[in-house]
N, C-alpha and C positions, 0 to 999 in steps of 0.2 A: 823183461823182466818185470817191464810196465804192461809192456800185451799181457801180459798171464794176471799182472793186478788185474787189469781196468774186464779181463775175461772173468776174471773170479766175481769184484764186484757186481757183476751185467749180470752173471748168473745167480750170484743171491739175491739180487732183489726179483728178478726173474722167477728163480725157486718159489718165492713168495708169496706168488700171486699162482705157482703151476704147486704147490704146497697147497694150500689152499683150498684148488680147486679138486685135485687128488683126494684129501681130504675129508673133504666135505662127502664128495662119493663114500669113504670106508666107511667114514660114521653113517652116513643114510643108511648102507643095508646093516651093517650093525646095525644099528635103531629098527631095520624091518626085520632081523631077527637073523639071519647070513651068517654062517661062521666066518671067521676072522679071514682064511687065507679067502675063500668066494669072493669077499668083498673086497679084500685085497689086488685082488683079479677082479676083478669090475673095476675096479679103482685105478688100475695100472691100463689097462684097457682105455675106456676111458681117455688116459693122463697123457697117454702115446701119440693121440692124434694132437689134440690140444696142447704136448710139450713142445713138440717137433717142430711146426710152427715157431712159437714163439724161442724158446733155445737157441735154435736155430738163427732164428733171423735178429734176434738181439743181443747172444750171445758170442756167437762163432763166424755172424755175417755170412752166415751160406746155409741156405734153405733146400738146397739140389734135390729133390726130389728122387736120385738115383742114392741118396746116403739113405733112405727111411727104414730096409730092410734091415741094416745092419744098428740103424737106432732103438730096429724092433726087437732085435738080438740081445744089444743091450738095455731095457727094460722088461725081457723076463730075467732078465741075468740079477737084475733089481728084485724085480718080485722076490724070488727065491732068497737072496738075501733080507726081503721088509719082510717074506711069514717066518723066517728065521730068529731074526729081532724079533718079535711080534712073541712067539714061541719059547724066545729065551725067559726074555722083560716079563711074562704073565706071569713066568714060575717065581718073581719078586712082586708083581703086583697085581690084584683081580679086579682091575680095571683095563681092557677091550679098546679104553678113547685113549685112557695117555699110554699103556703099551704102544696105540698103533702111532700116535704123535712121536714119542722118544726113537718107536724103529725107525720111522720118516727122518726126524734129523739125520742122523746115521746113515741111510741112503742113502739123503742125497748128496756129502759128502763124495760119498762113491760114485753117485752119479755125473758126478763135477768131473771128475777123474775117468771114467768110462767115455764121457763121450767127450772129450778135450782129447783120447788118442786114440779110439778106435774110431769113432761114428766119425768127429771136424777133423780128424788127423791131420789128412790133407791141405787145409789152409792152417796148420799148427805154423809151418815155418814164414809163411806171409802177415797173419795176423797181430 
C-alpha cells in the first residue's frame, strides 16, 4: 500500500509537469485555429515522448524501451478518452481551453491506472 501511495504522489508531481507540457501544446494549437481533436492529437504525440521518460523513470522506476509500444497504445486510448470528454464538456461550457483543462484532469487519473497495470505492470510486484 505504501508503494502505491509513493507512486501516486510521484505520478501527481510528474503529472503536473507533463500536463503543463501537453496542455501547453494543446492550447497553442487551439490558439492557432486547429480543431480540438487535432490539437489534442498533436499534444498527445508530443506528450508520448516526454511522458514515457518522466513517468517511467520517476514514477515506476522503469524506463525500459521495450515498454514504449505499450505506452503508445495506452496514450492513444487516453487520446480518445480525452477528445470524448472534451466533446461532452464542450456541450456545457463554450470554452475549449477550459474544457481541455477539465478533460485532462480526468484523463490523468485514468492514465495512472492504465500505466500502472498495463505498461509498467511487470514492475508492479517489486516496487
